[in-house]
C-alpha positions in Angstrom: -46.4 140.0 -71.3 -49.5 139.8 -73.4 -50.4 139.2 -77.3 -49.6 142.8 -78.3 -46.1 142.6 -76.9 -46.3 144.9 -74.2 -43.9 143.9 -71.3 -44.4 144.7 -67.6 -42.4 143.5 -64.5 -44.4 142.9 -61.4 -44.4 140.9 -58.0 -46.4 137.8 -58.3 -46.9 135.4 -55.3 -46.5 131.9 -55.6 -47.5 129.1 -53.6 -45.1 127.3 -51.6 -43.6 123.9 -51.7 -41.2 122.7 -49.6 -39.8 119.0 -48.9 -41.5 117.3 -45.1 -39.6 115.0 -44.0 -41.8 112.1 -41.9 -40.0 109.7 -38.6 -41.3 107.5 -36.7 -39.4 107.3 -33.7 -36.7 108.5 -35.1 -36.6 106.3 -38.1 -37.3 107.9 -41.6 -40.4 107.0 -42.9 -40.8 109.6 -46.0 -40.4 112.4 -47.7 -43.5 114.3 -49.1 -43.4 117.8 -50.9 -46.2 119.9 -49.6 -47.2 123.6 -48.8 -45.9 124.5 -45.4 -48.3 124.8 -42.7 -50.6 122.4 -40.9 -47.9 119.8 -40.8 -49.1 118.0 -37.9 -52.3 117.6 -39.6 -50.8 116.3 -42.3 -48.5 113.6 -40.9 -51.3 112.4 -38.8 -53.5 112.1 -41.5 -50.8 110.5 -43.8 -50.2 108.0 -40.9 -54.5 107.3 -41.4 -54.0 106.8 -45.0 -51.3 104.4 -44.5 -52.9 102.0 -41.8 -50.4 102.9 -39.2 -52.5 104.8 -36.7 -56.8 104.6 -36.4 -57.6 107.3 -34.2 -55.4 110.0 -31.8 -55.6 107.4 -28.7 -52.6 105.6 -31.4 -50.1 108.6 -31.2 -48.4 109.6 -28.6 -46.3 113.0 -29.8 -45.8 114.9 -32.8 -42.6 117.4 -32.9 -40.8 119.4 -35.0 -36.8 118.3 -35.1 -34.9 121.1 -36.0 -32.0 120.8 -38.1 -29.8 122.5 -40.8 -29.6 123.2 -44.3 -26.5 122.4 -46.5 -26.3 125.8 -46.6 -26.1 125.8 -43.0 -29.4 127.6 -42.2 -32.3 126.3 -40.0 -34.5 123.8 -40.7 -37.9 122.3 -39.3 -39.1 120.4 -42.1 -38.4 117.3 -40.1 -41.5 115.8 -37.9 -41.1 112.8 -35.6 -43.6 110.8 -34.4 -44.2 108.6 -31.6 -46.8 106.0 -31.7 -48.6 105.1 -28.2 -47.4 101.9 -26.3 -48.8 98.8 -28.1 -49.0 100.4 -31.7 -47.1 98.7 -34.0 -44.6 101.1 -36.3 -44.8 101.0 -39.9 -44.3 97.8 -41.6 -40.9 97.9 -44.1 -43.2 97.5 -46.9 -45.0 100.5 -46.1 -41.8 103.1 -45.8 -41.3 105.4 -49.0 -38.0 104.6 -50.8 -38.2 107.9 -52.8 -40.1 111.0 -51.8 -43.5 111.6 -52.6 -43.9 114.5 -55.3 -46.7 117.1 -55.0 -48.7 115.2 -57.2 -48.3 112.0 -56.5 -49.8 110.3 -53.2 -48.1 106.4 -53.6 -45.0 107.4 -55.2 -41.9 105.4 -53.9 -44.5 102.5 -52.4 -42.1 99.2 -52.5 -44.5 96.9 -53.6 -48.0 97.0 -55.1 -49.3 95.3 -52.3 -48.4 98.0 -50.3 -50.6 100.4 -52.4 -53.7 98.7 -51.0 -54.7 99.7 -47.2 -57.3 97.6 -45.2 -59.3 100.2 -43.4 -60.3 100.2 -39.4 -63.8 102.1 -40.5 -65.9 100.9 -43.0 -68.2 103.1 -45.5 -70.3 100.0 -46.6 -71.9 100.5 -43.4 -72.7 104.0 -43.7 -76.6 104.6 -44.3 -76.1 108.2 -45.2 -78.4 109.9 -47.3 -77.4 113.5 -49.0 -79.8 115.7 -50.7 -78.2 116.3 -54.5 -78.8 119.8 -53.8 -77.0 120.4 -51.0 -74.4 118.5 -53.2 -74.6 121.0 -55.9 -73.7 123.5 -53.6 -70.9 122.3 -52.2 -68.4 123.3 -54.8 -69.1 127.1 -54.5 -68.9 126.8 -50.6 -65.6 125.2 -51.1 -64.4 128.0 -53.6 -65.5 130.9 -51.4 -62.8 129.4 -48.8 -60.2 129.1 -51.1 -57.9 132.0 -50.0 -54.8 130.6 -50.9 -55.8 129.8 -54.4 -57.2 133.3 -54.5 -53.2 134.9 -54.2 -51.7 132.0 -56.2 -53.8 130.2 -58.4 -51.7 127.2 -57.5 -53.1 125.0 -55.2 -55.8 122.2 -54.8 -58.4 122.2 -51.8 -60.4 119.9 -50.0 -63.1 120.6 -47.7 -64.7 118.2 -45.0 -68.2 118.9 -44.7 -70.4 117.1 -41.6 -74.2 116.5 -41.6 -76.0 119.0 -39.5 -79.2 118.3 -37.6 -81.1 120.1 -40.1 -80.2 121.6 -43.4 -77.2 121.4 -45.8 -74.1 119.8 -44.8 -72.1 122.2 -42.4 -68.2 122.9 -43.7 -65.8 121.8 -40.7 -62.5 122.1 -41.9 -61.1 123.4 -45.3 -57.1 122.7 -46.3 -55.2 123.6 -49.3 -51.6 122.6 -50.4 -50.0 122.0 -53.9 -50.7 118.3 -53.7 -54.6 116.9 -53.9 -53.3 114.0 -51.2 -51.9 116.7 -49.2 -55.1 118.5 -48.6 -56.8 115.5 -47.9 -54.3 114.3 -45.6 -54.8 117.9 -44.0 -58.3 117.3 -43.7 -58.3 114.2 -42.4 -55.5 114.6 -39.5 -57.6 117.8 -38.1 -60.3 115.2 -37.8 -58.4 112.6 -36.0 -57.1 114.9 -33.7 -61.1 116.4 -33.3 -61.5 113.0 -32.2 -64.3 112.7 -35.0 -63.2 109.3 -36.9 -64.6 107.2 -38.4 -66.0 110.1 -40.8 -69.4 108.6 -40.6 -72.3 110.8 -43.0 -69.4 113.3 -44.3 -69.2 114.7 -47.5 -65.5 115.3 -49.2 -65.4 118.1 -51.3 -62.5 118.1 -53.9 -61.6 121.1 -56.0 -60.1 118.8 -58.6 -60.6 115.1 -59.6 -60.5 112.3 -58.2 -57.7 109.4 -58.3 -57.7 106.2 -57.0 -55.5 107.1 -53.9 -58.2 109.8 -52.8 -60.7 107.3 -52.5 -58.3 105.1 -50.5 -57.9 108.1 -48.1 -61.6 108.7 -47.6 -62.2 104.7 -47.0 -59.2 104.9 -44.3 -60.7 107.5 -42.8 -64.8 106.3 -43.0 -65.6 109.1 -45.1 -69.0 107.8 -47.5 -69.2 110.0 -50.0 -66.4 111.7 -52.1 -67.3 114.7 -54.5 -65.0 116.3 -57.1 -65.6 119.5 -59.4 -63.7 117.2 -62.2 -63.5 113.7 -63.4 -62.8 110.4 -61.6 -60.4 107.9 -62.8 -61.5 104.5 -63.8 -59.6 102.3 -61.1 -61.3 105.6 -58.7 -64.5 104.2 -59.3 -64.1 100.8 -59.3 -62.2 101.3 -55.9 -65.1 103.1 -54.6 -67.5 100.3 -55.6 -65.5 98.0 -53.8 -65.0 99.7 -50.3 -68.5 101.2 -49.8 -67.6 104.7 -50.9 -70.1 106.7 -53.1 -67.9 108.6 -56.1 -69.1 112.1 -57.6 -67.7 113.9 -60.2 -67.7 116.9 -62.5 -69.9 118.4 -59.5 -69.9 121.9 -61.4 -73.2 123.3 -59.3 -75.3 122.6 -61.4 -75.3 119.0 -62.6 -73.3 116.1 -61.3 -72.3 112.6 -61.8 -72.4 109.4 -59.5 -70.2 106.6 -60.4 -70.5 104.7 -57.0 -73.1 103.7 -54.7 -75.7 106.4 -56.0 -78.2 104.6 -53.5 -77.2 107.7 -51.1 -78.2 110.8 -53.3 -81.2 111.8 -53.0 -83.5 114.6 -54.9 -84.9 117.6 -53.3 -88.1 117.2 -51.4 -90.9 117.7 -53.4 -89.3 116.4 -56.6 -89.6 113.4 -58.3 -86.6 111.7 -58.6 
């Protein structure tokens, strides 16, 4: 419907959003709202973010456990994780007591203490240097690959760029989801299953803003640089400063703002800082 009053009926493609229940050794851990697809990556990345696992060696298996909906239809939105021998299951305070919505990455956490995690991969030790002109190119490179956004206009994206021997960082993995935190978990989960943690020298490019939990998720995977198209929150910058993560905001392709650990960002060759 337009301002002129003209009305047209047509089909519209919308982004999917469904609940996913994550169980650990058959016990409910959390329910998150996500865009179906790459669910194994999502679950793996989420467990890294929660400090339950640190590498692929900590996982024995991840499998769907088919069930039945109240309407009697097949339901495969349940994933059960079996941890490797010797890996402790998540502590009770880490369990989410309400579902995690697509807009909230820490909803349902049972205590303030449980919100903060301790990473096994310390970004503060990462001395990566990234050229500013390479960073400025990342939003455009991410946008070119956002196929689900092109079709629906309703999802966020996270892109993992890894250092190359020469030239600009290479796009290793891109994931889209209705939840910003889900997109990051899917990227991290992919990296875990590829045996790439810690993600030293990596840049995590986001299509939206940078919040506290996204900086924390990056730190849990050892990512030293987080760049976003939009603004960071004050707490995200504070956490980045504390954990050794370079937080970049308002990266629109021509300028960007560096809020923490700016020593990693270098001018283009031949340019005066």
